[in-house]
C-alpha positions as CSV (number, residue, x, y, z in Angstrom):
1,X,13.4,115.5,-124.3
2,X,10.8,117.2,-122.2
3,X,13.3,119.7,-120.9
4,X,14.5,120.5,-124.4
5,X,10.9,121.1,-125.6
6,X,10.0,123.2,-122.6
7,X,13.0,125.4,-123.1
8,X,11.8,126.1,-126.7
9,X,8.3,127.2,-125.5
10,X,7.5,130.8,-124.7
11,X,5.0,129.9,-122.0
12,X,6.5,129.2,-118.6
13,X,5.8,125.9,-116.9
14,X,5.4,125.7,-113.2
15,X,7.2,122.4,-112.5
16,X,6.7,122.5,-108.7
17,X,3.0,122.9,-109.2
18,X,2.8,120.2,-111.8
19,X,4.8,117.6,-109.8
20,X,2.9,118.3,-106.5
21,X,-0.5,118.1,-108.1
22,X,-0.1,115.1,-110.3
23,X,0.2,111.4,-109.6
24,X,2.2,110.9,-112.8
25,X,4.5,113.9,-113.2
26,X,6.1,112.7,-116.5
27,X,2.6,112.4,-118.0
28,X,1.7,115.8,-116.7
29,X,4.8,117.4,-118.2
30,X,4.1,115.7,-121.5
31,X,0.6,117.1,-121.4
32,X,1.9,120.6,-120.6
33,X,4.4,120.5,-123.4
34,X,1.7,119.4,-126.0
35,X,-0.7,122.1,-124.8
36,X,2.0,124.7,-125.2
37,X,2.4,124.0,-128.9
38,X,0.9,126.2,-131.5
39,X,-2.6,125.0,-132.6
40,X,-1.6,123.8,-136.1
41,X,1.3,121.7,-134.8
42,X,-0.8,120.3,-132.0
43,X,-3.6,119.4,-134.4
44,X,-1.1,117.7,-136.8
45,X,0.7,115.5,-134.3
46,X,-2.6,114.7,-132.5
47,X,-4.1,113.4,-135.8
48,X,-1.0,111.4,-136.6
49,X,-1.1,109.7,-133.2
50,X,-3.9,107.5,-134.4
51,X,-1.1,105.1,-135.6
52,X,2.0,104.1,-133.8
53,X,4.1,104.1,-137.0
54,X,3.5,105.9,-140.3
55,X,5.1,106.8,-143.6
56,X,4.8,110.1,-145.5
57,X,2.1,108.4,-147.6
58,X,0.0,107.5,-144.5
59,X,0.6,110.9,-143.0
60,X,-0.9,112.5,-146.2
61,X,-4.0,110.2,-145.9
62,X,-4.4,111.3,-142.2
63,X,-3.7,115.0,-142.5
64,X,-5.1,115.9,-146.0
65,X,-4.5,119.6,-146.6
66,X,-2.5,119.9,-143.3
67,X,0.2,117.5,-144.7
68,X,3.7,119.0,-145.2
69,X,6.7,116.8,-146.1
70,X,9.1,119.4,-144.6
71,X,7.1,119.8,-141.3
72,X,6.9,116.1,-140.7
73,X,10.7,115.7,-141.2
74,X,11.5,118.7,-139.0
75,X,9.3,117.3,-136.1
76,X,11.0,113.9,-136.6
77,X,14.4,115.6,-136.5
78,X,13.6,117.2,-133.2
79,X,12.7,113.7,-131.9
80,X,10.3,115.0,-129.2
81,X,7.1,113.4,-130.4
82,X,8.1,110.9,-133.1
83,X,11.4,110.0,-134.8
84,X,12.5,108.2,-138.0
85,X,13.1,104.5,-137.7
86,X,16.0,102.5,-139.3
87,X,13.6,101.0,-141.9
88,X,14.6,101.2,-145.6
89,X,11.4,103.0,-146.2
90,X,11.1,106.5,-144.5
91,X,9.0,105.4,-141.5
92,X,8.3,107.3,-138.3
93,X,7.5,106.0,-134.9
94,X,5.9,107.8,-131.9
95,X,7.2,108.0,-128.4
96,X,5.0,105.7,-126.4
97,X,4.4,108.3,-123.7
98,X,3.7,111.1,-126.1
99,X,1.3,109.0,-128.2
100,X,-0.6,107.9,-125.1
101,X,-1.2,111.5,-124.1
102,X,-2.0,112.6,-127.6
103,X,-4.6,109.8,-128.0
104,X,-6.3,111.0,-124.8
105,X,-6.9,114.3,-126.5
106,X,-7.9,112.7,-129.8
107,X,-10.5,110.4,-128.1
108,X,-12.3,113.5,-127.0
109,X,-13.4,114.0,-130.6
110,X,-14.7,110.5,-131.2
111,X,-16.1,111.2,-134.6
112,X,-12.9,112.7,-135.9
113,X,-10.9,109.7,-134.8
114,X,-13.4,107.4,-136.5
115,X,-13.2,109.4,-139.7
116,X,-9.4,109.0,-139.7
117,X,-9.7,105.3,-139.2
118,X,-12.2,105.1,-142.0
119,X,-9.8,106.9,-144.4
120,X,-7.0,104.5,-143.4
121,X,-9.4,101.6,-143.9
122,X,-10.0,102.7,-147.5
123,X,-6.3,103.3,-148.0
124,X,-5.2,99.8,-147.0
125,X,-8.2,98.1,-148.7
126,X,-7.3,99.8,-152.0
127,X,-3.7,98.5,-151.5
128,X,-5.0,95.0,-151.0
129,X,-3.7,95.0,-147.4
130,X,-6.7,93.4,-145.5
131,X,-4.6,92.6,-142.4
132,X,-3.7,96.3,-142.0
133,X,-7.3,97.4,-142.8
134,X,-8.9,95.1,-140.2
135,X,-8.2,97.1,-137.1
136,X,-9.1,100.4,-138.8
137,X,-12.5,98.8,-139.8
138,X,-13.1,97.9,-136.1
139,X,-12.0,101.3,-134.8
140,X,-14.0,103.1,-137.5
141,X,-17.1,101.1,-136.3
142,X,-17.6,99.6,-139.7
143,X,-18.5,96.1,-138.7
144,X,-19.9,95.1,-142.0
145,X,-16.6,95.9,-143.7
146,X,-14.8,94.1,-140.8
147,X,-16.7,90.9,-141.6
148,X,-16.0,91.3,-145.3
149,X,-12.2,91.7,-145.0
150,X,-11.8,89.4,-142.0
151,X,-11.2,86.1,-144.0
152,X,-8.4,87.6,-146.2
153,X,-6.8,89.3,-143.1
154,X,-7.0,86.0,-141.2
155,X,-5.1,84.2,-143.9
156,X,-2.3,86.7,-143.9
157,X,-2.1,86.6,-140.1
158,X,-1.9,82.8,-140.2
159,X,0.8,82.8,-142.9
160,X,2.9,85.3,-141.0
161,X,2.7,83.3,-137.7
162,X,0.6,85.9,-135.9
163,X,-1.5,83.2,-134.1
164,X,-2.1,85.2,-131.0
165,X,-3.7,88.0,-133.0
166,X,-5.9,85.5,-134.8
167,X,-7.1,84.1,-131.4
168,X,-7.8,87.7,-130.2
169,X,-9.8,88.5,-133.3
170,X,-11.7,85.2,-133.3
171,X,-14.5,86.8,-131.2
172,X,-15.5,88.7,-134.3
173,X,-15.9,85.6,-136.4
174,X,-19.3,84.7,-134.9
175,X,-21.9,85.5,-132.3
176,X,-22.7,83.5,-129.1
177,X,-25.0,81.1,-130.9
178,X,-24.0,77.4,-131.5
179,X,-23.1,78.2,-135.1
180,X,-21.4,81.5,-134.1
181,X,-19.2,79.7,-131.6
182,X,-18.2,77.1,-134.2
183,X,-17.2,79.9,-136.5
184,X,-15.1,81.5,-133.7
185,X,-13.5,78.1,-133.1
186,X,-12.3,77.9,-136.8
187,X,-10.4,81.1,-136.4
188,X,-8.9,80.0,-133.0
189,X,-7.9,76.7,-134.7
190,X,-6.0,78.5,-137.4
191,X,-4.3,80.7,-134.7
192,X,-3.2,77.6,-132.8
193,X,-1.8,76.2,-136.1
194,X,0.0,79.4,-136.8
195,X,1.7,79.0,-133.4
196,X,2.7,75.4,-134.2
197,X,0.7,74.4,-131.1
198,X,0.0,70.9,-132.6
199,X,-1.3,69.4,-129.3
200,X,-4.0,72.1,-129.0
201,X,-4.8,71.8,-132.7
202,X,-5.4,68.0,-132.4
203,X,-7.5,68.5,-129.3
204,X,-9.6,71.3,-130.9
205,X,-10.2,69.1,-134.0
206,X,-11.9,66.4,-132.0
207,X,-14.0,68.8,-130.0
208,X,-15.1,70.9,-133.0
209,X,-16.2,67.8,-135.0
210,X,-18.2,66.7,-131.9
211,X,-19.8,70.1,-131.5
212,X,-20.6,70.4,-135.2
213,X,-22.4,67.1,-135.4
214,X,-25.9,67.4,-136.9
215,X,-25.5,71.2,-137.5
216,X,-25.6,72.9,-140.9
217,X,-21.8,73.5,-140.5
218,X,-20.9,69.8,-139.9
219,X,-19.4,69.3,-143.4
220,X,-17.5,72.6,-143.3
221,X,-16.1,72.0,-139.9
222,X,-14.9,68.5,-141.1
223,X,-13.2,70.2,-144.0
224,X,-11.5,73.0,-142.0
225,X,-10.4,70.6,-139.2
226,X,-8.9,68.0,-141.5
227,X,-7.3,70.8,-143.5
228,X,-5.6,71.9,-140.2
229,X,-4.6,68.3,-139.5
230,X,-3.1,68.0,-143.0
231,X,-0.6,70.8,-142.0
232,X,0.2,68.9,-138.8
233,X,0.7,65.6,-140.8
234,X,3.1,67.3,-143.2
235,X,5.1,69.0,-140.4
236,X,5.5,65.7,-138.5
237,X,6.1,63.6,-141.6
238,X,2.9,61.6,-141.3
239,X,2.6,61.2,-145.0
240,X,0.1,58.3,-145.1
241,X,-2.2,60.2,-142.6
242,X,-1.8,63.3,-144.8
243,X,-3.4,61.6,-147.8
244,X,-6.5,60.9,-145.7
245,X,-6.7,64.4,-144.2
246,X,-6.1,66.0,-147.6
247,X,-8.9,64.0,-149.3
248,X,-11.4,64.9,-146.6
249,X,-10.4,68.6,-146.5
250,X,-10.7,68.9,-150.3
251,X,-14.0,67.0,-150.7
252,X,-17.1,69.1,-151.6
253,X,-19.7,69.4,-148.8
254,X,-23.3,70.3,-148.8
255,X,-24.0,73.3,-146.6
256,X,-23.8,77.1,-146.4
257,X,-20.0,77.1,-146.2
258,X,-17.2,75.3,-148.1
259,X,-13.4,75.4,-147.8
260,X,-12.3,78.5,-149.7
261,X,-10.2,78.5,-152.9
262,X,-7.3,80.1,-151.1
263,X,-7.3,77.3,-148.5
264,X,-7.5,74.7,-151.2
265,X,-4.5,76.1,-153.0
266,X,-2.6,76.0,-149.7
267,X,-3.5,72.4,-149.3
268,X,-2.4,71.6,-152.9
269,X,0.9,73.2,-152.1
270,X,1.2,70.8,-149.1
271,X,0.4,67.8,-151.4
272,X,3.1,69.0,-153.9
273,X,5.6,69.3,-151.0
274,X,4.9,65.8,-149.8
275,X,5.4,64.4,-153.3
276,X,8.4,66.6,-153.9
277,X,10.1,65.0,-150.8
278,X,9.1,61.6,-152.0
279,X,10.4,62.4,-155.6
280,X,7.0,61.7,-157.3
281,X,7.4,64.1,-160.3
282,X,4.1,63.3,-162.0
283,X,2.1,64.0,-158.8
284,X,3.9,67.3,-158.1
285,X,3.0,68.3,-161.7
286,X,-0.7,67.3,-161.3
287,X,-1.1,69.2,-158.0
288,X,0.5,72.3,-159.6
289,X,-1.9,72.1,-162.6
290,X,-4.9,71.8,-160.2
291,X,-3.7,74.8,-158.2
292,X,-3.3,76.9,-161.3
293,X,-6.9,76.1,-162.3
294,X,-8.2,77.1,-158.9
295,X,-6.1,80.3,-158.8
296,X,-8.0,81.6,-161.8
297,X,-11.0,81.9,-159.5
298,X,-9.2,83.8,-156.7
299,X,-8.1,87.4,-156.3
300,X,-5.9,87.3,-153.2
301,X,-2.3,88.0,-154.2
302,X,-0.5,85.3,-152.2
303,X,-1.8,82.7,-154.5
304,X,0.7,83.8,-157.0
305,X,3.4,83.2,-154.3
306,X,2.2,79.7,-153.6
307,X,2.0,79.0,-157.3
308,X,5.6,80.2,-157.7
309,X,6.8,77.9,-155.1
310,X,4.9,75.0,-156.7
311,X,6.3,75.9,-160.1
312,X,9.8,75.8,-158.7
313,X,9.1,72.2,-157.4
314,X,8.0,71.1,-160.8
315,X,11.0,72.6,-162.6
316,X,13.4,71.0,-160.2
317,X,11.6,67.6,-160.4
318,X,11.9,67.5,-164.2
319,X,15.6,68.6,-164.0
320,X,15.3,72.1,-165.4
321,X,17.7,73.4,-162.7
322,X,18.4,76.9,-164.0
323,X,14.7,77.8,-164.3
324,X,14.0,76.0,-160.9
325,X,16.7,78.1,-159.2
326,X,15.2,81.3,-160.7
327,X,11.6,80.5,-159.7
328,X,12.6,79.4,-156.2
329,X,14.7,82.5,-155.7
330,X,11.8,84.8,-156.7
331,X,9.4,82.9,-154.4
332,X,11.9,82.9,-151.5
333,X,12.2,86.7,-151.8
334,X,8.4,87.1,-151.8
335,X,8.0,84.9,-148.8
336,X,10.6,86.9,-146.9
337,X,9.0,90.2,-147.9
338,X,5.6,89.1,-146.7
339,X,7.1,87.6,-143.5
340,X,5.6,84.2,-144.0
341,X,6.8,81.6,-141.5
342,X,6.0,78.2,-140.0
343,X,3.6,76.1,-141.9
344,X,3.5,78.7,-144.6
345,X,7.2,79.5,-144.6
346,X,9.6,79.2,-147.5
347,X,11.4,76.0,-146.6
348,X,10.4,74.3,-149.9
349,X,11.8,77.2,-152.0
350,X,15.0,77.4,-149.8
351,X,15.5,73.7,-150.3
352,X,15.2,74.0,-154.1
353,X,17.7,76.8,-154.1
354,X,20.1,74.7,-152.0
355,X,19.7,71.6,-154.2
356,X,20.2,73.7,-157.4
357,X,23.4,75.2,-155.9
358,X,24.5,71.6,-155.2
359,X,23.8,70.6,-158.8
360,X,25.7,73.7,-159.9
361,X,28.7,72.4,-157.9
362,X,28.5,75.3,-155.4
363,X,28.6,73.2,-152.2
364,X,29.5,76.0,-149.8
365,X,26.4,78.1,-150.6
366,X,24.3,75.0,-150.7
367,X,25.2,73.8,-147.2
368,X,24.9,77.3,-145.7
369,X,21.3,77.2,-146.9
370,X,20.8,73.5,-145.8
371,X,21.9,74.6,-142.3
372,X,19.3,77.4,-142.3
373,X,16.6,75.0,-143.4
374,X,17.6,72.5,-140.7
375,X,17.5,75.2,-138.0
376,X,14.2,76.7,-139.2
377,X,12.7,73.3,-139.6
378,X,13.3,72.7,-135.9
379,X,12.2,76.2,-134.9
380,X,9.0,76.0,-136.9
381,X,8.5,72.3,-136.0
382,X,8.6,71.3,-139.7
383,X,10.3,68.0,-139.0
384,X,10.1,66.5,-142.5
385,X,12.1,69.5,-143.9
386,X,14.5,69.4,-140.9
387,X,15.5,65.8,-141.5
388,X,15.4,66.1,-145.3
389,X,18.0,68.9,-145.1
390,X,20.0,67.3,-142.4
391,X,20.5,64.2,-144.6
392,X,22.5,66.1,-147.1
393,X,25.2,66.8,-144.5
394,X,25.6,63.0,-144.1
395,X,25.8,62.6,-147.9
396,X,28.4,65.3,-148.2
397,X,30.5,63.7,-145.5
398,X,30.5,60.3,-147.3
399,X,31.4,62.0,-150.6
400,X,34.4,63.4,-148.9
401,X,35.3,60.0,-147.5
402,X,34.4,60.7,-143.9
403,X,32.5,57.4,-143.3
404,X,32.5,57.5,-139.5
405,X,31.3,61.1,-139.3
406,X,28.6,60.4,-141.9
407,X,27.3,57.4,-140.0
408,X,27.4,59.4,-136.7
409,X,25.2,62.0,-138.4
410,X,22.7,59.3,-139.3
411,X,22.8,58.0,-135.7
412,X,22.2,61.4,-134.3
413,X,19.2,61.9,-136.6
414,X,17.6,58.7,-135.5
415,X,18.1,59.7,-131.9
416,X,16.6,63.1,-132.5
417,X,13.6,61.5,-134.2
418,X,13.0,59.4,-131.2
419,X,12.7,62.5,-129.0
420,X,9.8,63.9,-131.0
421,X,6.5,62.6,-132.2
422,X,7.8,61.0,-135.4
423,X,6.4,58.6,-137.9
424,X,7.7,56.0,-140.3
425,X,7.9,58.7,-142.9
426,X,10.6,60.5,-140.9
427,X,12.5,57.3,-140.5
428,X,12.2,56.8,-144.3
429,X,13.8,60.2,-144.9
430,X,16.7,59.2,-142.6
431,X,16.9,55.8,-144.4
432,X,17.4,57.6,-147.7
433,X,20.6,59.2,-146.5
434,X,21.9,56.0,-145.0
435,X,21.0,54.3,-148.2
436,X,23.3,56.6,-150.1
437,X,26.1,56.1,-147.6
438,X,25.9,52.3,-147.6
439,X,25.9,52.3,-151.4
440,X,28.9,54.5,-151.5
441,X,31.0,52.3,-149.1
442,X,29.7,49.1,-150.7
443,X,28.2,47.8,-147.5
444,X,25.9,45.5,-149.6
445,X,24.4,43.6,-146.7
446,X,23.0,46.7,-144.9
447,X,22.2,48.2,-148.3
448,X,20.1,45.2,-149.2
449,X,18.1,45.5,-146.0
450,X,17.5,49.2,-146.5
451,X,16.4,48.7,-150.1
452,X,13.8,46.2,-148.9
453,X,12.0,48.7,-146.6
454,X,12.7,51.9,-148.5
455,X,9.8,53.5,-150.5
456,X,10.1,52.9,-154.2
457,X,11.2,56.4,-155.1
458,X,13.2,57.3,-158.2
459,X,16.4,57.8,-156.2
460,X,15.8,54.4,-154.6
461,X,15.2,52.7,-157.9
462,X,18.5,54.1,-159.2
463,X,20.3,52.7,-156.2
464,X,18.4,49.4,-156.7
465,X,19.6,49.2,-160.4
466,X,23.2,49.7,-159.4
467,X,22.9,47.3,-156.5
468,X,21.4,44.6,-158.7
469,X,24.3,45.0,-161.2
470,X,26.8,44.9,-158.4
471,X,25.2,41.7,-157.1
472,X,25.3,40.1,-160.5
473,X,21.5,40.0,-161.2
474,X,20.5,39.5,-164.9
475,X,17.5,41.9,-165.1
476,X,19.5,45.1,-165.0
477,X,19.9,45.5,-168.8
478,X,16.2,45.2,-169.3
479,X,15.5,47.6,-166.5
480,X,17.8,50.2,-168.1
481,X,15.9,49.8,-171.4
482,X,12.6,50.6,-169.7
483,X,13.8,53.7,-167.9
484,X,11.4,56.7,-168.6
485,X,12.7,59.5,-170.8
486,X,9.9,62.2,-170.5
487,X,11.8,64.9,-168.5
488,X,15.3,66.4,-168.9
489,X,16.4,64.6,-165.7
490,X,15.1,61.3,-166.9
491,X,16.8,61.7,-170.2
492,X,20.1,62.5,-168.6
493,X,19.9,59.5,-166.4
494,X,18.9,57.2,-169.3
495,X,21.8,58.3,-171.5
496,X,24.2,57.9,-168.5
497,X,22.8,54.4,-167.8
498,X,23.1,53.5,-171.5
499,X,26.7,54.8,-171.6
500,X,27.6,52.8,-168.5
501,X,26.1,49.7,-170.2
502,X,28.5,50.0,-173.1
503,X,31.4,51.5,-171.3
504,X,33.7,48.9,-172.9
505,X,32.7,50.1,-176.4
506,X,34.1,53.6,-176.3
507,X,32.6,55.1,-179.4
508,X,29.1,54.0,-178.4
509,X,29.6,55.1,-174.8
510,X,30.9,58.5,-176.0
511,X,27.7,58.9,-178.2
512,X,25.4,58.4,-175.2
513,X,27.5,60.6,-172.9
514,X,27.4,63.4,-175.5
515,X,23.6,63.2,-175.5
516,X,23.5,63.5,-171.7
517,X,25.9,66.4,-171.7
518,X,23.9,68.3,-174.3
519,X,20.9,68.2,-172.0
520,X,23.0,68.9,-169.0
521,X,24.4,72.1,-170.6
522,X,20.9,73.3,-171.2
523,X,19.5,72.8,-167.7
524,X,22.7,73.5,-165.8
525,X,23.4,70.0,-164.5
526,X,26.9,69.4,-163.1
527,X,26.8,67.4,-159.9
528,X,24.9,64.6,-161.7
529,X,27.9,64.0,-163.9
530,X,30.4,64.4,-161.1
531,X,28.8,61.5,-159.2
532,X,29.7,59.1,-162.1
533,X,32.4,56.5,-162.0
534,X,36.0,57.4,-163.0
535,X,35.5,55.5,-166.3
536,X,32.4,57.7,-167.1
537,X,34.4,60.7,-166.0
538,X,37.1,59.9,-168.5
539,X,34.5,60.0,-171.2
540,X,33.4,63.5,-170.1
541,X,37.1,64.7,-170.2
542,X,37.6,63.2,-173.7
543,X,34.4,64.9,-175.0
544,X,35.5,68.2,-173.4
545,X,38.9,67.9,-175.2
546,X,37.2,67.3,-178.5
547,X,34.6,70.1,-178.1
548,X,35.9,72.7,-175.5
549,X,32.9,74.8,-174.5
550,X,32.9,76.8,-171.3
551,X,30.4,74.3,-169.7
552,X,32.4,71.2,-170.7
553,X,35.8,72.6,-169.8
554,X,34.5,73.6,-166.3
555,X,32.8,70.2,-165.9
556,X,35.9,68.3,-167.1
557,X,38.1,70.2,-164.6
558,X,35.7,69.3,-161.8
559,X,35.6,65.7,-162.9
560,X,39.4,65.5,-162.8
561,X,39.5,66.9,-159.3
562,X,36.8,64.5,-158.1
563,X,38.6,61.5,-159.6
564,X,41.8,62.6,-157.9
565,X,40.1,63.0,-154.6
566,X,38.4,59.7,-154.7
567,X,41.6,57.9,-155.7
568,X,43.3,59.2,-152.6
569,X,40.4,58.1,-150.4
570,X,41.3,55.1,-148.1
571,X,39.6,51.8,-148.9
572,X,36.7,51.1,-146.6
573,X,36.9,47.9,-144.6
574,X,33.2,47.0,-144.7
575,X,33.1,46.2,-148.4
576,X,36.3,44.0,-148.1
577,X,35.1,41.7,-145.4
578,X,34.1,38.2,-146.4
579,X,30.9,36.6,-145.3
580,X,32.7,34.3,-142.8
581,X,34.7,37.3,-141.4
582,X,31.4,39.2,-140.9
583,X,30.1,36.1,-139.0
584,X,33.3,36.1,-136.8
585,X,32.9,39.8,-136.2
586,X,29.3,39.5,-135.0
587,X,30.4,36.7,-132.6
588,X,33.2,38.8,-131.2
589,X,30.6,41.2,-129.7
590,X,29.1,38.4,-127.5
591,X,32.0,38.2,-125.1
592,X,32.3,34.4,-125.7
593,X,35.8,32.9,-125.7
594,X,37.5,32.5,-129.1
595,X,37.4,28.7,-128.8
596,X,33.7,28.7,-128.2
597,X,33.1,30.9,-131.2
598,X,35.3,28.6,-133.4
599,X,33.2,25.6,-132.2
600,X,29.9,27.3,-133.0
601,X,31.1,28.1,-136.5
602,X,32.4,24.5,-136.9
603,X,36.0,25.6,-137.7
604,X,39.3,24.8,-136.1
605,X,41.0,27.2,-133.7
606,X,43.8,27.8,-136.2
607,X,41.3,28.7,-138.9
608,X,39.6,31.0,-136.4
609,X,43.0,32.7,-135.7
610,X,43.5,33.2,-139.4
611,X,40.1,34.8,-139.8
612,X,40.9,37.1,-136.8
613,X,44.2,38.1,-138.3
614,X,42.7,39.0,-141.7
615,X,39.7,40.7,-139.9
616,X,42.0,43.0,-137.8
617,X,44.2,43.8,-140.7
618,X,41.3,44.9,-143.0
619,X,39.7,46.9,-140.2
620,X,43.0,48.5,-139.2
621,X,42.5,47.7,-135.5
622,X,44.7,46.1,-132.8
623,X,42.3,43.6,-131.3
624,X,38.9,42.3,-130.4
625,X,37.6,45.3,-128.4
626,X,38.6,47.9,-130.9
627,X,37.2,45.8,-133.8
628,X,33.8,45.6,-132.0
629,X,33.8,49.4,-131.3
630,X,34.6,50.3,-134.9
631,X,32.0,47.9,-136.2
632,X,29.4,49.5,-134.0
633,X,30.5,53.0,-135.1
634,X,29.9,51.9,-138.7
635,X,26.6,50.3,-137.9
636,X,27.9,46.8,-139.0
637,X,26.9,45.6,-135.5
């Protein structure tokens, strides 16, 4: 590049003299090349070197009357000083060596350099880009403006995972006084949180609250530290602890500072996430309404993004799947455009898109996204989302009749949880997936145990109703009558439950199924109907035959395929074992002789042999060892 430029210059360059007289010959050559340029070109590229990368728009701000679109493109085409990047926008990037030499020249005119930074500060501030304006404020020597835009810039750096930059800038958050050092610590804390350095975050929280005791910032430090802890609690699935942290962080404090509206909206999004995972529709709605109320008082643009993600949660929770998909897709696009990651990343929006795709019976697209969520959840240490997404792989396996593989998935998830700092909430998320599996394979004993310890979520309540009916309990009919019918999802479920109750009375069952399908067609529900029993599927196909709409014909075709698939699925042994056979199976794992097991069960040896014969036949195994191994693989032992 240097040789090419030198060849173009009319002034000769004495290379031997340059190399022998300079410690850094390349730098000396670059300086010589720059000095050999005509004055106007040298002035242009020297002024532009104030930034590493620039667009035509920024070049015009820097150069003013000197700006020329064609000249910039020609210099970039030559590629000697800067060149065009592969960015979709027309962006140019300086050669590191050339920029370093050019900046040396520019620094000789300190006031000119400061003027350029002041112009760029105004440019980025007018575009509501405080994170880009921050450094120009510092380099322009405008420390009053730096203090003014710092909070908004810090929020953007935190959301985009630039924790190291936050820590670097924390020195400007306060002076060396006791109060100033506490202010600096708040910025460093957010930087550590952005880096997902949870151990350092928890350590800083304790120290900061100790240092703030009996100062005017005591209340504010309590708010900011417990707000940081709320993010850690959600990431690690500590939902009970989150409730405490959230309450403290959102409480009003007496003092010169309080938690900002933007931070409060971020915490409300966390609360909505927690309740979305726990399927608490009313609470998700309440936190969304509170966030909307606060947003009216704020001007920073990313509040609209956080509200969009919360709106998508609400729409999905009520069962308006088409609108939820649209809202989540818009939010996801905005998250990506802004580069938000980690605690502020788009995992909630991604999950809603995946769940909607699943509801639309588009499993391939859904599971590609679930895989991304699972991987990003691990990368960003957002373990609640990691296990929540991972559970859908187990559910998919069981729907396809792959019981052993589904249970292996659950086993791996529990082992993975044991490797990290997990809480009961993470175990509860894994339990929900196993609950679905045990219900599907009719492992009623294990299912009953899981239902006893599972949180009373709507999904769990639905499983509980079906379990109670399966076990012959009398309260099911009354429970069905009392099901809520406020949201589209609740109405669909209620009509399906009512149809199931009168499945022997076809006309009445058809009437209830039609009501459910009318709502389903409006909101885009499909998988909800595909999960129904073959008898319910037959109702759907009959209605589609009577009133063939595009939605119903497509659904009826999928129902027929699902019924055919399930009919070809091998019967699972767990549901067919009698109580006595299960007792025998548990004793087989003890290595006790068959005669001793028979004696402990108070049965004859011949009866024991009959039980063993039936047990091995149902389990499709050839003996005691393989029976025990298969039972352990299916979590019966």
